[in-house]
Backbone as ProteinMPNN parsed JSONL, in Angstrom:
{"seq_chain_A": "MKRTKEELLQAVREHGGDTPDDFTISLLEDIADSVSDVVDRTDEVEALTAANAELTTAKDTLQAAYDTLKKSYADRFTLTDEEVKDETQTEEEKAEEEAAEVDSYDSIFE", "coords_chain_A": {"N_chain_A": [[3.191, -20.867, -23.921], [5.188, -17.839, -23.738], [5.095, -14.915, -25.832], [6.88, -12.266, -27.472], [6.029, -9.227, -28.611], [6.816, -8.699, -31.217], [7.158, -11.361, -32.156], [4.6, -12.429, -32.032], [3.299, -10.675, -33.72], [4.614, -11.529, -36.32], [3.76, -14.249, -36.256], [0.987, -13.982, -36.938], [1.206, -12.775, -39.282], [2.438, -14.651, -40.823], [0.543, -16.247, -41.032], [-1.473, -15.167, -42.275], [-0.382, -14.904, -44.79], [0.322, -13.752, -48.176], [-1.376, -12.046, -48.995], [-3.288, -10.673, -46.785], [-6.608, -11.165, -45.214], [-9.289, -9.235, -44.06], [-9.85, -9.599, -41.429], [-7.59, -10.732, -40.403], [-5.654, -8.496, -40.772], [-6.935, -6.672, -38.995], [-6.558, -8.045, -36.74], [-3.688, -7.754, -36.59], [-3.379, -5.086, -36.085], [-4.71, -4.846, -33.501], [-3.121, -6.533, -31.785], [-0.611, -4.908, -32.049], [-1.424, -2.728, -30.907], [-2.37, -3.368, -28.547], [-0.375, -4.479, -27.085], [1.729, -2.723, -26.73], [0.486, -0.91, -25.275], [0.44, -2.275, -22.914], [3.116, -2.09, -22.25], [3.481, 0.599, -21.763], [1.954, 0.988, -19.841], [3.043, -0.452, -17.695], [5.205, 1.107, -17.257], [4.045, 3.235, -16.127], [2.866, 2.107, -13.903], [5.164, 1.367, -12.451], [6.135, 3.904, -11.808], [3.939, 5.126, -10.403], [4.02, 3.053, -8.366], [6.661, 3.912, -7.1], [6.029, 6.517, -6.219], [4.164, 6.213, -4.303], [5.681, 4.57, -2.51], [7.254, 6.771, -1.569], [5.291, 8.492, -0.676], [4.438, 6.971, 1.451], [6.79, 7.04, 3.211], [6.746, 9.667, 3.913], [4.413, 9.857, 5.165], [4.788, 8.25, 7.365], [6.704, 9.776, 8.573], [5.597, 12.035, 9.329], [3.543, 11.169, 10.919], [5.085, 10.344, 12.923], [6.196, 12.437, 14.164], [3.764, 13.906, 14.752], [2.885, 12.368, 16.756], [4.849, 12.73, 18.657], [4.544, 15.545, 18.846], [1.978, 15.634, 20.234], [2.322, 14.167, 22.313], [3.892, 15.795, 23.649], [2.096, 17.977, 23.963], [0.246, 16.854, 25.655], [1.54, 16.209, 27.841], [2.236, 18.649, 28.973], [-0.101, 19.197, 30.36], [0.215, 17.478, 32.529], [2.262, 17.482, 34.082], [4.238, 17.876, 37.052], [4.221, 20.631, 39.37], [7.302, 21.193, 39.963], [8.39, 19.651, 37.834], [7.534, 21.551, 35.603], [8.741, 23.749, 36.526], [11.567, 22.896, 36.276], [11.371, 22.702, 33.47], [10.984, 25.213, 32.417], [13.078, 26.656, 33.571], [16.144, 28.782, 32.992], [19.518, 28.319, 31.718], [21.374, 30.064, 33.256], [19.583, 30.344, 35.546], [19.66, 27.464, 36.601], [22.273, 27.008, 37.113], [22.97, 29.111, 39.028], [21.177, 27.815, 40.896], [22.3, 25.428, 41.607], [24.775, 26.153, 42.505], [23.845, 27.255, 44.896], [23.063, 25.072, 46.187], [25.337, 23.77, 46.933], [27.304, 22.538, 49.565], [28.497, 24.641, 52.413], [31.804, 25.24, 54.027], [31.377, 25.3, 56.531], [28.771, 24.192, 56.958], [29.361, 21.739, 56.813], [30.414, 20.424, 58.863], [28.433, 20.634, 60.743]], "CA_chain_A": [[4.718, -20.043, -24.188], [4.75, -16.217, -23.77], [5.837, -14.298, -26.695], [7.166, -10.949, -27.466], [4.977, -8.46, -29.539], [7.205, -8.928, -32.737], [6.765, -12.865, -32.305], [2.873, -12.486, -32.067], [2.938, -10.137, -35.285], [5.026, -12.437, -37.254], [2.782, -15.446, -36.445], [-0.284, -13.605, -37.574], [1.508, -12.078, -40.571], [2.461, -15.685, -41.598], [-0.849, -16.977, -41.185], [-2.426, -14.336, -43.421], [0.063, -15.098, -46.015], [0.741, -12.838, -48.98], [-2.745, -11.145, -49.253], [-4.177, -11.159, -45.589], [-7.862, -10.567, -45.253], [-9.705, -7.958, -42.945], [-9.571, -9.913, -39.99], [-5.901, -10.744, -39.933], [-5.203, -6.925, -40.976], [-7.386, -5.915, -37.975], [-5.824, -8.813, -35.36], [-2.244, -7.18, -36.596], [-3.266, -3.819, -35.325], [-5.193, -4.952, -32.176], [-2.101, -7.134, -31.174], [0.375, -3.808, -31.907], [-2.111, -1.385, -30.03], [-2.516, -3.886, -27.137], [1.01, -4.933, -26.427], [2.361, -1.344, -26.827], [-0.41, -0.468, -24.081], [0.842, -2.771, -21.657], [4.593, -1.556, -21.959], [3.257, 1.881, -21.137], [1.231, 0.777, -18.289], [4.209, -1.006, -16.972], [6.151, 2.326, -16.671], [3.019, 4.065, -15.25], [2.786, 1.347, -12.576], [6.354, 1.593, -11.768], [6.197, 5.183, -11.568], [3.118, 5.028, -9.166], [4.891, 2.424, -7.033], [7.756, 4.712, -6.556], [5.499, 7.708, -5.643], [3.463, 5.397, -3.354], [6.831, 4.375, -1.511], [7.813, 8.225, -0.964], [4.272, 8.977, 0.121], [4.343, 6.271, 2.625], [7.707, 7.355, 3.781], [6.43, 10.76, 4.236], [3.069, 9.829, 5.939], [5.225, 7.771, 8.651], [7.408, 10.721, 9.272], [4.531, 13.063, 9.852], [2.918, 10.528, 11.805], [5.965, 10.386, 14.06], [6.196, 13.931, 14.352], [2.636, 14.179, 15.199], [2.902, 11.611, 17.674], [5.848, 13.573, 19.632], [3.806, 16.806, 19.26], [0.779, 15.162, 20.986], [2.773, 13.526, 23.898], [4.37, 16.919, 24.542], [0.78, 18.712, 24.563], [-0.607, 16.344, 26.757], [2.476, 16.222, 28.79], [2.074, 20.014, 29.477], [-1.099, 19.376, 31.523], [0.286, 16.242, 33.504], [3.45, 17.684, 34.639], [4.015, 18.455, 38.293], [5.05, 22.047, 39.365], [8.728, 20.869, 39.83], [8.894, 19.53, 36.412], [7.237, 22.687, 35.195], [9.962, 24.662, 36.926], [12.46, 22.559, 35.576], [11.474, 22.878, 32.094], [11.037, 26.55, 32.186], [14.234, 27.311, 33.974], [17.02, 28.961, 32.092], [20.565, 27.809, 32.309], [21.752, 30.617, 34.45], [19.167, 29.918, 36.892], [19.988, 26.284, 36.974], [23.504, 27.337, 37.678], [22.758, 29.565, 40.397], [20.386, 27.066, 42.041], [23.22, 24.349, 41.748], [25.673, 26.678, 43.457], [23.359, 27.619, 46.196], [22.851, 23.967, 46.885], [26.876, 23.366, 47.286], [27.666, 23.056, 50.933], [29.741, 25.298, 52.898], [32.532, 24.469, 54.556], [30.873, 24.953, 57.896], [27.756, 23.263, 57.062], [29.759, 20.108, 56.492], [30.625, 19.765, 60.248], [27.21, 20.542, 61.567]], "C_chain_A": [[4.108, -18.57, -24.252], [5.68, -15.95, -24.84], [5.93, -13.027, -26.808], [6.006, -10.408, -28.546], [5.361, -8.797, -30.846], [6.945, -10.587, -32.984], [5.482, -12.895, -32.647], [2.537, -12.113, -33.581], [3.292, -11.071, -36.315], [4.241, -13.674, -37.347], [1.602, -15.182, -37.335], [0.109, -13.107, -39.101], [1.624, -13.692, -41.526], [1.266, -16.726, -41.934], [-1.727, -16.35, -41.988], [-1.874, -14.312, -44.453], [0.152, -13.751, -46.894], [-0.44, -11.654, -49.177], [-3.623, -11.498, -47.922], [-5.491, -10.641, -45.712], [-8.092, -9.59, -44.071], [-9.494, -8.396, -41.578], [-8.05, -10.077, -39.448], [-5.353, -9.508, -39.873], [-5.685, -6.195, -39.257], [-6.761, -6.651, -36.623], [-4.519, -8.273, -35.212], [-2.356, -5.715, -35.81], [-3.985, -3.735, -33.979], [-3.887, -5.395, -31.444], [-0.871, -5.651, -30.888], [-0.033, -2.915, -30.906], [-1.898, -1.95, -28.226], [-1.152, -4.096, -26.318], [1.748, -3.642, -26.108], [1.524, -0.652, -25.45], [0.063, -0.843, -22.694], [2.254, -2.265, -21.32], [4.313, -0.27, -21.412], [2.785, 1.847, -20.084], [2.188, 0.321, -17.342], [4.988, 0.16, -16.417], [5.127, 3.258, -15.803], [3.027, 3.417, -13.784], [4.017, 1.413, -11.799], [6.47, 2.847, -11.342], [5.256, 5.575, -10.275], [3.596, 4.264, -7.884], [5.955, 3.392, -6.339], [7.32, 5.839, -5.778], [4.757, 7.173, -4.352], [4.488, 5.18, -2.336], [7.059, 5.763, -0.883], [6.677, 8.616, -0.134], [4.187, 8.322, 1.416], [5.46, 6.646, 3.712], [7.445, 8.649, 4.67], [5.271, 10.769, 5.278], [3.795, 9.241, 7.457], [6.088, 8.855, 9.258], [6.719, 11.742, 9.878], [3.798, 12.542, 10.87], [3.772, 10.656, 13.271], [6.091, 11.748, 14.761], [4.81, 14.48, 15.119], [2.634, 13.448, 16.441], [3.632, 12.243, 19.066], [5.016, 14.834, 19.906], [2.687, 16.443, 20.294], [1.187, 14.744, 22.299], [3.119, 14.865, 24.333], [3.318, 17.77, 25.042], [0.469, 18.08, 25.6], [0.392, 16.299, 28.006], [2.372, 17.681, 29.73], [0.937, 20.262, 30.552], [-1.065, 18.166, 32.577], [1.409, 16.397, 34.409], [3.386, 18.263, 36.187], [4.569, 19.941, 38.499], [6.463, 22.125, 39.379], [9.269, 20.774, 38.626], [8.709, 20.791, 35.637], [8.464, 23.578, 35.279], [10.905, 24.305, 36.301], [12.823, 22.894, 34.152], [11.766, 24.336, 31.621], [12.279, 27.607, 32.676], [15.514, 27.609, 32.961], [18.491, 28.236, 32.37], [21.431, 28.382, 33.161], [21.108, 30.316, 35.503], [19.263, 28.625, 37.399], [21.448, 26.383, 37.63], [23.493, 27.721, 38.947], [22.113, 28.882, 41.53], [21.48, 26.161, 42.356], [24.268, 24.782, 42.858], [25.164, 27.0, 44.802], [23.229, 26.521, 46.992], [24.276, 23.388, 47.46], [26.831, 23.54, 48.665], [28.76, 23.695, 51.305], [30.554, 24.62, 53.568], [32.114, 24.289, 56.135], [29.813, 24.237, 57.963], [28.116, 21.856, 57.049], [29.814, 19.568, 57.902], [29.498, 19.987, 60.943], [26.552, 19.395, 61.918]], "O_chain_A": [[3.001, -18.204, -24.644], [6.784, -16.485, -24.931], [5.031, -12.412, -26.234], [5.25, -11.152, -29.171], [4.506, -9.163, -31.653], [6.518, -10.947, -34.082], [5.224, -13.467, -33.706], [1.88, -12.75, -34.404], [2.456, -11.436, -37.142], [4.042, -14.16, -38.46], [1.249, -15.914, -38.259], [-0.743, -13.097, -39.99], [1.069, -13.882, -42.608], [1.14, -17.63, -42.76], [-2.724, -16.94, -42.404], [-2.503, -13.779, -45.367], [0.051, -12.682, -46.292], [-0.196, -10.49, -49.494], [-4.479, -12.382, -47.914], [-5.58, -9.594, -46.353], [-7.217, -9.235, -43.282], [-9.028, -7.673, -40.697], [-7.532, -9.67, -38.408], [-4.551, -9.297, -38.963], [-4.991, -5.455, -38.559], [-6.501, -6.007, -35.606], [-4.023, -8.194, -34.089], [-1.486, -5.322, -35.033], [-3.917, -2.689, -33.334], [-3.52, -4.685, -30.508], [-0.382, -5.41, -29.785], [0.754, -2.371, -30.131], [-1.521, -1.376, -27.205], [-0.99, -3.886, -25.116], [2.412, -3.642, -25.072], [2.132, 0.117, -24.706], [0.115, -0.146, -21.68], [2.532, -2.035, -20.143], [5.014, 0.007, -20.439], [3.13, 2.675, -19.241], [2.124, 0.726, -16.181], [5.374, 0.179, -15.248], [5.534, 3.935, -14.859], [3.163, 4.05, -12.737], [3.963, 1.507, -10.573], [7.037, 2.911, -10.251], [5.69, 6.201, -9.309], [3.584, 4.677, -6.724], [6.003, 3.553, -5.12], [7.975, 6.218, -4.808], [4.849, 7.872, -3.342], [4.213, 5.606, -1.215], [7.04, 5.844, 0.345], [6.888, 9.043, 1.001], [3.9, 8.971, 2.422], [5.194, 6.599, 4.912], [7.8, 8.748, 5.844], [5.221, 11.632, 6.154], [3.423, 9.702, 8.536], [6.201, 8.842, 10.484], [7.165, 12.318, 10.871], [3.369, 13.302, 11.738], [3.314, 10.958, 14.373], [6.052, 11.875, 15.985], [4.847, 15.372, 15.966], [2.275, 14.173, 17.369], [3.15, 12.252, 20.199], [4.794, 15.173, 21.068], [2.632, 17.182, 21.277], [0.491, 14.935, 23.295], [2.666, 15.189, 25.43], [3.355, 18.277, 26.163], [0.383, 18.746, 26.632], [-0.084, 16.361, 29.14], [2.428, 17.719, 30.959], [0.929, 21.17, 31.384], [-2.008, 17.878, 33.314], [1.583, 15.644, 35.367], [2.503, 19.07, 36.479], [5.398, 20.351, 37.686], [6.958, 23.105, 38.822], [10.236, 21.413, 38.211], [9.68, 21.172, 34.983], [9.07, 24.042, 34.313], [11.403, 25.177, 35.589], [13.911, 23.215, 33.674], [12.542, 24.646, 30.716], [12.461, 28.788, 32.383], [15.865, 26.722, 32.183], [18.519, 27.526, 33.375], [22.211, 27.697, 33.824], [21.755, 29.998, 36.501], [18.995, 28.477, 38.591], [21.665, 25.786, 38.684], [23.862, 27.022, 39.891], [22.292, 29.123, 42.723], [21.663, 26.072, 43.57], [24.593, 24.099, 43.829], [25.923, 27.028, 45.77], [23.236, 26.619, 48.219], [24.268, 22.59, 48.397], [26.367, 24.596, 49.095], [29.857, 23.509, 50.778], [30.284, 23.447, 53.825], [32.455, 23.331, 56.828], [29.695, 23.541, 58.972], [27.32, 20.937, 57.239], [29.362, 18.455, 58.174], [29.54, 19.412, 62.03], [25.537, 19.454, 62.612]]}, "name": "protein", "num_of_chains": 1, "seq": "MKRTKEELLQAVREHGGDTPDDFTISLLEDIADSVSDVVDRTDEVEALTAANAELTTAKDTLQAAYDTLKKSYADRFTLTDEEVKDETQTEEEKAEEEAAEVDSYDSIFE"}
């Protein structure tokens, strides 16, 4: 049977009677100190668990960012000349190139 701190202290007090001996007093003190330590550590464990969850989330986010950066860096060396040209073109250059590719009226009938 699991008892609370107060239930344990009450049981030891009843056992010790009106004039408890040194052992009973020492046992009361040990129970009071030990049970309160467990409660304090429970709060610490909860705080550490929450902090660990936050660190895990941050680690996963950083890992994803690192993987993306690493892939982009590796792609830089494996792109063909056409892909490099496409990546470095400005919007204006792309628009000019598309306009030049439009067939003229005369070229349609050739």
